[in-house]
Kinemage of the C-alpha trace (Angstrom):
@kinemage 1
@onewidth
@group {chain A} dominant
@subgroup {mainchain}
@vectorlist {calphas} color= white
{ca met a 1} P 4.147 -15.675 13.372
{ca asn a 2} L 3.693 -17.368 10.088
{ca gly a 3} L 4.013 -14.311 7.950
{ca his a 4} L 3.385 -15.824 4.544
{ca thr a 5} L 1.227 -18.872 5.064
{ca ser a 6} L -1.135 -17.924 7.837
{ca lys a 7} L -4.424 -16.310 6.985
{ca thr a 8} L -4.287 -14.300 10.206
{ca lys a 9} L -2.844 -10.836 10.005
{ca asn a 10} L 0.709 -10.197 11.142
{ca ala a 11} L -0.043 -7.797 14.003
{ca ser a 12} L 3.475 -6.329 14.008
{ca val a 13} L 2.977 -5.307 10.377
{ca glu a 14} L -0.429 -3.840 11.253
{ca leu a 15} L 1.209 -1.763 13.991
{ca leu a 16} L 3.775 -0.477 11.494
{ca arg a 17} L 0.962 0.390 9.075
{ca phe a 18} L -0.655 2.535 11.744
{ca leu a 19} L 2.676 4.113 12.689
{ca phe a 20} L 3.604 5.120 9.146
{ca thr a 21} L 0.069 6.304 8.371
{ca ser a 22} L 0.287 8.600 11.396
{ca ile a 23} L 3.706 9.846 10.288
{ca ile a 24} L 2.403 10.659 6.802
{ca ile a 25} L -0.500 12.570 8.391
{ca phe a 26} L 1.936 14.539 10.592
{ca phe a 27} L 4.004 15.318 7.501
{ca his a 28} L 0.936 16.802 5.815
{ca ile a 29} L -0.041 18.724 8.957
{ca asn a 30} L 3.467 20.189 9.064
{ca leu a 31} L 3.067 21.189 5.429
{ca asp a 32} L -0.348 22.799 6.058
{ca leu a 33} L 0.383 24.627 9.316
{ca trp a 34} L 4.120 25.322 9.199
{ca asp a 35} L 5.107 24.936 5.535
{ca gln a 36} L 7.442 22.060 6.563
{ca lys a 37} L 9.550 24.453 8.621
{ca lys a 38} L 8.533 23.352 12.113
{ca val a 39} L 11.487 22.496 14.353
{ca ile a 40} L 10.436 20.932 17.658
{ca ala a 41} L 13.896 20.683 19.240
{ca val a 42} L 17.605 21.207 18.671
{ca val a 43} L 19.927 18.457 19.903
{ca arg a 44} L 23.627 19.368 19.825
{ca glu a 45} L 22.967 21.936 17.110
{ca ile a 46} L 21.055 19.332 15.068
{ca pro a 47} L 17.439 20.388 14.368
{ca val a 48} L 14.679 17.873 15.053
{ca thr a 49} L 11.826 18.661 12.683
{ca phe a 50} L 8.163 17.720 12.852
{ca phe a 51} L 8.451 14.869 10.324
{ca lys a 52} L 9.790 16.998 7.498
{ca his a 53} L 10.591 13.799 5.588
{ca gly a 54} L 7.537 11.883 6.804
{ca asn a 55} L 6.465 11.361 3.201
{ca ile a 56} L 9.037 8.561 3.011
{ca gly a 57} L 6.492 6.492 4.951
{ca val a 58} L 4.720 5.901 1.638
{ca glu a 59} L 7.653 3.694 0.632
{ca phe a 60} L 6.702 1.270 3.392
{ca phe a 61} L 3.226 0.864 1.903
{ca phe a 62} L 4.562 0.287 -1.612
{ca leu a 63} L 6.829 -2.437 -0.232
{ca val a 64} L 3.947 -4.054 1.654
{ca thr a 65} L 1.797 -3.954 -1.492
{ca gly a 66} L 4.510 -5.788 -3.419
{ca trp a 67} L 4.930 -8.315 -0.612
{ca leu a 68} L 1.212 -9.120 -0.544
{ca met a 69} L 1.067 -9.321 -4.339
{ca ala a 70} L 3.921 -11.825 -4.443
{ca lys a 71} L 2.345 -13.815 -1.621
{ca thr a 72} L -0.886 -14.089 -3.612
{ca ile a 73} L 0.957 -15.249 -6.724
{ca tyr a 74} L 3.130 -17.724 -4.863
{ca thr a 75} L 0.414 -19.363 -2.740
{ca lys a 76} L -2.161 -19.477 -5.529
{ca tyr a 77} L -0.021 -20.513 -8.504
{ca ile a 78} L 3.679 -21.152 -7.834
{ca gln a 79} L 3.492 -23.285 -4.686
{ca pro a 80} L 0.763 -25.652 -5.988
{ca arg a 81} L 2.643 -26.150 -9.260
{ca glu a 82} L 5.943 -26.867 -7.491
{ca ser a 83} L 4.217 -29.366 -5.209
{ca gly a 84} L 2.293 -30.974 -8.086
{ca val a 85} L -1.121 -29.782 -6.896
{ca ser a 86} L -3.753 -28.599 -9.396
{ca thr a 87} L -4.216 -24.839 -9.619
{ca gly a 88} L -7.906 -25.099 -10.352
{ca gly a 89} L -7.605 -25.235 -14.115
{ca ala a 90} L -5.264 -22.270 -14.443
{ca ile a 91} L -2.740 -22.617 -17.234
{ca pro a 92} L 0.850 -22.012 -16.046
{ca val a 93} L 1.732 -18.630 -17.428
{ca glu a 94} L 5.355 -19.626 -17.932
{ca ser a 95} L 4.070 -21.774 -20.822
{ca ala a 96} L 2.499 -18.515 -22.012
{ca asp a 97} L 0.562 -18.876 -25.249
{ca val a 98} L -1.508 -21.966 -25.939
{ca arg a 99} L 0.332 -24.099 -28.481
{ca lys a 100} L -1.252 -25.661 -31.533
{ca ser a 101} L -2.478 -29.196 -31.111
{ca ala a 102} L -0.129 -31.786 -32.586
{ca asp a 103} L -3.059 -33.786 -33.925
{ca thr a 104} L -5.357 -31.184 -35.411
{ca gly a 105} L -3.045 -28.229 -35.967
{ca lys a 106} L -5.695 -26.005 -34.349
{ca arg a 107} L -5.599 -23.998 -31.180
{ca pro a 108} L -7.727 -25.430 -28.366
{ca ala a 109} L -10.854 -23.534 -27.441
{ca gly a 110} L -10.829 -21.098 -24.542
{ca lys a 111} L -8.606 -18.244 -23.490
{ca thr a 112} L -4.895 -18.267 -24.247
{ca gly a 113} L -2.319 -18.089 -21.467
{ca arg a 114} L -1.913 -14.392 -22.220
{ca gly a 115} L -5.658 -13.844 -21.980
{ca arg a 116} L -5.778 -15.602 -18.634
{ca leu a 117} L -2.896 -13.502 -17.399
{ca met a 118} L -4.704 -10.296 -18.335
{ca glu a 119} L -7.826 -11.554 -16.576
{ca glu a 120} L -5.862 -12.468 -13.445
{ca thr a 121} L -4.192 -9.056 -13.414
{ca leu a 122} L -7.506 -7.245 -13.778
{ca gln a 123} L -9.068 -9.371 -11.051
{ca phe a 124} L -6.200 -8.708 -8.640
{ca val a 125} L -6.177 -4.940 -9.223
{ca arg a 126} L -9.981 -4.796 -9.025
{ca his a 127} L -9.873 -6.589 -5.679
{ca lys a 128} L -7.420 -3.980 -4.387
{ca ala a 129} L -9.536 -1.111 -5.701
{ca asn a 130} L -12.731 -2.570 -4.226
{ca ala a 131} L -11.148 -2.662 -0.768
{ca ile a 132} L -10.258 1.020 -1.031
{ca phe a 133} L -13.251 2.415 -2.894
{ca pro a 134} L -15.952 2.633 -0.147
{ca tyr a 135} L -13.746 4.769 2.116
{ca tyr a 136} L -12.393 6.692 -0.862
{ca leu a 137} L -15.807 7.527 -2.326
{ca leu a 138} L -17.097 8.704 1.052
{ca ala a 139} L -14.007 10.876 1.546
{ca cys a 140} L -14.453 12.419 -1.925
{ca ala a 141} L -18.114 13.220 -1.212
{ca leu a 142} L -17.286 14.806 2.144
{ca thr a 143} L -14.447 16.755 0.546
{ca val a 144} L -17.023 18.485 -1.661
{ca val a 145} L -19.013 19.433 1.448
{ca ile a 146} L -15.905 20.788 3.177
{ca gln a 147} L -14.981 22.683 0.018
{ca phe a 148} L -18.353 24.421 0.026
{ca leu a 149} L -18.167 25.201 3.759
{ca thr a 150} L -14.679 26.683 3.630
{ca glu a 151} L -14.640 28.307 0.182
{ca arg a 152} L -18.377 29.053 -0.205
{ca thr a 153} L -18.182 28.178 -3.856
{ca leu a 154} L -18.607 25.175 -6.138
{ca ser a 155} L -18.670 25.061 -9.910
{ca leu a 156} L -19.357 22.563 -12.650
{ca asp a 157} L -15.724 22.797 -13.699
{ca tyr a 158} L -14.693 21.733 -10.174
{ca phe a 159} L -16.539 18.431 -10.615
{ca leu a 160} L -15.691 17.794 -14.274
{ca cys a 161} L -11.927 18.146 -13.866
{ca arg a 162} L -11.973 15.839 -10.817
{ca leu a 163} L -14.281 13.155 -12.203
{ca pro a 164} L -11.415 10.930 -13.510
{ca ser a 165} L -9.971 10.753 -10.007
{ca leu a 166} L -13.033 8.770 -8.892
{ca phe a 167} L -11.573 5.956 -11.016
{ca phe a 168} L -8.014 6.518 -9.712
{ca leu a 169} L -6.857 8.003 -13.037
{ca gln a 170} L -5.316 11.208 -11.678
{ca arg a 171} L -1.747 9.888 -12.031
{ca met a 172} L -2.354 9.321 -15.733
{ca gly a 173} L -2.631 13.068 -16.118
{ca phe a 174} L -6.436 13.218 -16.326
{ca gly a 175} L -7.815 16.148 -14.347
{ca lys a 176} L -7.272 16.947 -10.692
{ca pro a 177} L -7.872 14.817 -7.595
{ca phe a 178} L -10.657 15.388 -5.089
{ca ile a 179} L -8.152 14.431 -2.394
{ca gly a 180} L -4.558 15.432 -3.059
{ca cys a 181} L -2.846 12.796 -0.918
{ca thr a 182} L -4.542 9.949 -2.792
{ca trp a 183} L -1.950 10.143 -5.573
{ca tyr a 184} L -0.472 7.135 -3.786
{ca leu a 185} L -3.560 5.002 -4.465
{ca ser a 186} L -3.616 5.945 -8.147
{ca ser a 187} L 0.102 5.254 -8.657
{ca met a 188} L -0.150 1.963 -6.756
{ca leu a 189} L -3.021 0.622 -8.878
{ca leu a 190} L -1.420 1.757 -12.133
{ca ala a 191} L 1.892 0.146 -11.186
{ca leu a 192} L 0.183 -3.139 -10.282
{ca phe a 193} L -1.131 -3.421 -13.842
{ca val a 194} L 2.516 -3.717 -14.933
{ca val a 195} L 4.175 -5.438 -11.960
{ca tyr a 196} L 1.604 -8.208 -11.442
{ca pro a 197} L 1.873 -9.838 -14.908
{ca leu a 198} L 5.676 -9.633 -14.811
{ca cys a 199} L 5.823 -11.281 -11.411
{ca arg a 200} L 3.162 -13.839 -12.356
{ca arg a 201} L 4.808 -14.894 -15.593
{ca phe a 202} L 8.469 -14.828 -14.542
{ca tyr a 203} L 8.122 -15.294 -10.799
{ca his a 204} L 11.566 -16.586 -9.791
{ca val a 205} L 13.556 -14.514 -12.268
{ca phe a 206} L 11.557 -11.407 -11.401
{ca thr a 207} L 11.667 -11.672 -7.600
{ca leu a 208} L 15.300 -12.763 -7.309
{ca ala a 209} L 16.989 -10.810 -10.116
{ca ala a 210} L 14.920 -8.441 -12.247
{ca ala a 211} L 13.035 -6.646 -9.462
{ca pro a 212} L 16.108 -5.713 -7.347
{ca leu a 213} L 17.962 -4.554 -10.464
{ca leu a 214} L 15.031 -2.519 -11.819
{ca cys a 215} L 14.438 -0.923 -8.445
{ca ala a 216} L 18.069 0.107 -7.977
{ca val a 217} L 18.328 1.551 -11.498
{ca leu a 218} L 14.998 3.398 -11.490
{ca leu a 219} L 15.241 4.854 -7.979
{ca gly a 220} L 18.882 5.771 -8.553
{ca ala a 221} L 17.900 7.600 -11.745
{ca ile a 222} L 15.103 9.405 -9.883
{ca ile a 223} L 17.539 10.604 -7.204
{ca ile a 224} L 20.092 11.731 -9.809
{ca cys a 225} L 17.528 13.533 -11.987
{ca thr a 226} L 15.220 15.044 -9.347
{ca gly a 227} L 17.215 14.998 -6.103
{ca ser a 228} L 14.708 13.070 -3.963
{ca leu a 229} L 11.939 10.499 -3.953
{ca gly a 230} L 9.407 13.177 -2.994
{ca asn a 231} L 7.900 16.088 -4.959
{ca ile a 232} L 4.895 14.263 -6.361
{ca glu a 233} L 4.341 16.673 -9.245
{ca asp a 234} L 7.749 15.964 -10.800
{ca trp a 235} L 7.679 14.437 -14.267
{ca phe a 236} L 10.083 11.587 -15.030
{ca phe a 237} L 10.517 10.993 -18.768
{ca ile a 238} L 7.062 9.800 -19.922
{ca thr a 239} L 5.028 9.825 -16.717
{ca tyr a 240} L 4.792 11.148 -13.188
{ca lys a 241} L 7.734 10.278 -10.978
{ca thr a 242} L 5.330 8.721 -8.504
{ca asn a 243} L 4.344 6.028 -11.026
{ca ile a 244} L 7.960 4.970 -11.589
{ca arg a 245} L 8.526 5.119 -7.853
{ca ala a 246} L 5.512 2.861 -7.252
{ca phe a 247} L 6.594 0.369 -9.935
{ca ala a 248} L 10.141 0.096 -8.596
{ca glu a 249} L 9.187 -0.191 -4.937
{ca ile a 250} L 6.299 -2.622 -5.416
{ca ser a 251} L 8.686 -4.764 -7.448
{ca leu a 252} L 11.193 -4.835 -4.604
{ca gly a 253} L 8.326 -5.661 -2.254
{ca ala a 254} L 7.939 -8.904 -4.240
{ca thr a 255} L 11.604 -9.618 -3.579
{ca ala a 256} L 10.983 -8.960 0.107
{ca phe a 257} L 8.334 -11.689 0.103
{ca glu a 258} L 10.619 -14.253 -1.498
{ca ile a 259} L 13.417 -13.518 0.979
{ca ser a 260} L 11.128 -13.607 4.015
{ca arg a 261} L 9.523 -16.827 2.732
{ca arg a 262} L 12.917 -18.502 2.507
{ca met a 263} L 13.857 -17.224 5.958
{ca gln a 264} L 10.808 -18.811 7.571
{ca gly a 265} L 11.722 -21.728 9.779
{ca his a 266} L 15.465 -21.367 9.182
{ca val a 267} L 16.332 -19.250 12.217
{ca his a 268} L 16.603 -21.761 15.054
{ca ser a 269} L 18.846 -20.087 17.611
{ca arg a 270} L 17.696 -17.528 20.150
{ca ala a 271} L 20.751 -15.391 19.358
{ca gly a 272} L 19.783 -15.323 15.683
{ca arg a 273} L 16.259 -14.179 16.505
{ca ile a 274} L 17.537 -11.488 18.854
{ca leu a 275} L 19.904 -10.286 16.133
{ca leu a 276} L 17.040 -10.055 13.619
{ca ser a 277} L 14.912 -8.023 16.034
{ca phe a 278} L 17.883 -5.752 16.753
{ca ile a 279} L 18.437 -5.158 13.027
{ca ala a 280} L 14.723 -4.463 12.472
{ca leu a 281} L 14.559 -1.993 15.379
{ca thr a 282} L 17.751 -0.291 14.169
{ca cys a 283} L 16.282 0.105 10.677
{ca leu a 284} L 13.086 1.534 12.169
{ca phe a 285} L 14.981 3.944 14.433
{ca leu a 286} L 17.235 5.206 11.632
{ca ser a 287} L 14.221 5.652 9.347
{ca leu a 288} L 12.373 7.676 11.998
{ca ala a 289} L 15.511 9.734 12.654
{ca tyr a 290} L 15.695 10.660 8.971
{ca met a 291} L 12.000 11.545 8.866
{ca cys a 292} L 12.533 14.021 11.719
{ca ser a 293} L 15.791 15.395 10.320
{ca asp a 294} L 16.660 18.309 8.064
{ca met a 295} L 18.878 16.158 5.839
{ca pro a 296} L 18.784 16.472 2.021
{ca gly a 297} L 16.148 14.417 0.230
{ca lys a 298} L 18.742 12.324 -1.617
{ca tyr a 299} L 19.257 10.257 1.537
{ca gly a 300} L 15.697 9.008 1.185
{ca leu a 301} L 17.002 6.223 -1.073
{ca ala a 302} L 19.122 4.781 1.737
{ca val a 303} L 16.141 4.992 4.099
{ca phe a 304} L 14.026 3.118 1.558
{ca tyr a 305} L 16.409 0.176 1.743
{ca leu a 306} L 16.281 0.328 5.538
{ca leu a 307} L 12.511 -0.015 5.252
{ca phe a 308} L 13.035 -2.928 2.873
{ca val a 309} L 15.067 -4.773 5.515
{ca leu a 310} L 12.424 -3.923 8.113
{ca val a 311} L 9.655 -5.371 5.925
{ca val a 312} L 11.627 -8.574 5.242
{ca ile a 313} L 12.321 -9.262 8.923
{ca thr a 314} L 8.887 -8.246 10.180
{ca phe a 315} L 6.978 -10.338 7.643
{ca ser a 316} L 9.248 -13.345 8.170
{ca gly a 317} L 8.106 -13.501 11.796
{ca glu a 318} L 11.537 -14.864 12.782
{ca gly a 319} L 12.571 -12.030 15.102
{ca ala a 320} L 12.650 -12.546 18.866
{ca leu a 321} L 9.938 -9.918 19.404
{ca cys a 322} L 7.544 -11.692 17.053
{ca his a 323} L 8.277 -15.066 18.604
{ca ser a 324} L 7.647 -13.661 22.080
{ca gly a 325} L 4.040 -12.925 21.099
{ca ile a 326} L 3.984 -9.339 22.348
{ca phe a 327} L 2.357 -8.207 19.080
{ca asn a 328} L -0.442 -10.748 19.241
{ca his a 329} L -2.816 -8.365 20.996
{ca pro a 330} L -5.899 -7.560 18.868
{ca val a 331} L -5.390 -3.841 19.506
{ca phe a 332} L -2.443 -3.839 17.094
{ca thr a 333} L -4.496 -5.567 14.419
{ca tyr a 334} L -7.292 -3.050 14.934
{ca leu a 335} L -4.903 -0.110 14.528
{ca gly a 336} L -3.872 -1.557 11.184
{ca lys a 337} L -7.507 -1.772 10.096
{ca ile a 338} L -8.160 1.928 10.680
{ca ser a 339} L -5.003 3.051 8.865
{ca leu a 340} L -6.742 3.116 5.458
{ca pro a 341} L -9.699 5.298 6.545
{ca met a 342} L -7.229 7.518 8.401
{ca tyr a 343} L -5.213 8.039 5.241
{ca val a 344} L -8.094 8.791 2.866
{ca thr a 345} L -10.055 11.038 5.265
{ca gln a 346} L -7.147 13.116 6.567
{ca thr a 347} L -7.759 15.971 4.121
{ca leu a 348} L -11.235 16.566 5.568
{ca phe a 349} L -9.868 17.505 8.975
{ca arg a 350} L -6.782 19.229 7.613
{ca lys a 351} L -9.141 21.671 5.873
{ca leu a 352} L -11.957 21.854 8.417
{ca ile a 353} L -10.011 22.329 11.667
{ca pro a 354} L -7.837 25.321 10.603
{ca trp a 355} L -10.960 26.964 9.150
{ca tyr a 356} L -13.218 26.432 12.169
{ca phe a 357} L -10.524 26.867 14.854
{ca ser a 358} L -8.576 29.605 13.128
{ca arg a 359} L -7.984 31.452 16.405
{ca ser a 360} L -6.473 28.424 18.130
{ca thr a 361} L -2.738 27.860 18.270
{ca gln a 362} L -1.136 25.736 15.587
{ca trp a 363} L -0.329 22.973 18.062
{ca thr a 364} L -3.963 22.887 19.173
{ca gln a 365} L -5.045 22.628 15.547
{ca cys a 366} L -2.495 19.856 15.004
{ca leu a 367} L -3.876 17.779 17.880
{ca leu a 368} L -7.479 18.407 16.839
{ca ile a 369} L -6.711 17.354 13.273
{ca tyr a 370} L -5.008 14.107 14.272
{ca phe a 371} L -7.489 13.018 16.932
{ca gly a 372} L -10.375 14.032 14.672
{ca ile a 373} L -8.995 11.778 11.944
{ca phe a 374} L -8.487 8.966 14.440
{ca ala a 375} L -11.990 9.216 15.947
{ca phe a 376} L -13.694 9.444 12.553
{ca ser a 377} L -11.756 6.415 11.317
{ca val a 378} L -12.818 4.426 14.385
{ca phe a 379} L -16.410 5.351 13.578
{ca leu a 380} L -16.048 4.327 9.918
{ca gln a 381} L -14.453 1.021 10.868
{ca ala a 382} L -17.334 0.268 13.244
{ca val a 383} L -19.888 1.075 10.532
{ca ser a 384} L -18.002 -1.070 8.021
{ca ala a 385} L -17.842 -4.028 10.425
{ca asn a 386} L -21.582 -3.812 11.121
{ca leu a 387} L -22.414 -3.623 7.423
{ca his a 388} L -20.330 -6.701 6.678
{ca arg a 389} L -22.265 -8.616 9.324
{ca his a 390} L -25.660 -7.469 8.037
{ca pro a 391} L -27.738 -10.390 6.696
{ca val a 392} L -28.902 -8.439 3.630
{ca leu a 393} L -25.376 -8.551 2.213
{ca his a 394} L -25.415 -12.351 2.350
{ca arg a 395} L -28.743 -12.946 0.605
{ca arg a 396} L -27.516 -12.809 -2.966
{ca pro a 397} L -25.087 -15.740 -2.728
{ca val a 398} L -27.869 -17.812 -1.108
{ca leu a 399} L -30.218 -17.043 -3.989
{ca gln a 400} L -27.519 -17.978 -6.469
{ca phe a 401} L -26.919 -21.256 -4.653
{ca arg a 402} L -30.614 -22.090 -4.698
{ca leu a 403} L -30.778 -21.278 -8.393
{ca val a 404} L -27.919 -23.660 -9.106
{ca arg a 405} L -29.600 -26.402 -7.088
{ca ser a 406} L -32.931 -25.959 -8.888
{ca arg a 407} L -31.196 -26.156 -12.271
{ca ser a 408} L -29.307 -29.272 -11.274
{ca arg a 409} L -32.554 -30.964 -10.207
{ca ala a 410} L -34.150 -30.069 -13.516
């Protein structure tokens, strides 16, 4: 697989997205039904929990976000400049501010390099938010319905204090969220406002030096000060810990892209590819073992770096499993597509099922919650696909094209 140049999705990454989304959902179910105390087995006096540390799966998504961000920057700006190809009029940000003209002593008209950078950053973050927002808005609306069904009460204060969360501002300390688990989306978007311009302006220095150093220092400080990467309500100096966590891990995700990009096409032996797949599977197994363990939260930092190695190898496409083509089946890509609706709608079923099936066993409720989330996400994905194919959504660009043609004729 061509992990960084192909426009097709890396199906092995999509499968991992689905896997870690499911693990995060199981972590929340364990929290709701068993208060994170569920032990499903004991192996040689070692308890196997029901994903007590499943929240570490969020780290995978922060890394992937950073990888995709760096890919966008590299393919759109860095690669064309290094190969001498025009970037469509974009001013290289490394030459930052527009210098005064040697002839006139005046600044040329138009936006400065800094202004363009701010515009690029806003455009990138807006694109991310737009991809999330339809599912997110629907989940927020249905959460209100579930709140009324289960609590039989709604107030004006309930809406007012949650209104900022519709714009992903809950991690800035404004109000409460409609959906508690969406702190991740808020922290991710806020962190991108800082990480993107740094990576865009100082790409090579940032990805190869600054990002790994910042990540190690910040996550190490979080572990020392708070004891774990979890506990989303913890405050870390001037902001929520989750925002620092997102910044550090998205930054290292950019480093993961640069490493995987340089790996591409440089693993020629079958033994080397087998070794890469073995390392990736080992990292995945050890990460899953920690998620099901009762180990202290401080070990989450080591697991994060295991996930980093997993992301690098998987996105590089150089492992033997990727080269064999076993992940090329469209089912894996489809599972990745439904991971976002699964994540944002999970709270609906985590509230509705225990309320409606209160007499059922906890395991029955667990299965109903998960398969309810899965089925509803399949439905939402089908609706979304049909809407994107609807001709009405394609009329506006046609009208704009005709308008341009009529003006050009005039």
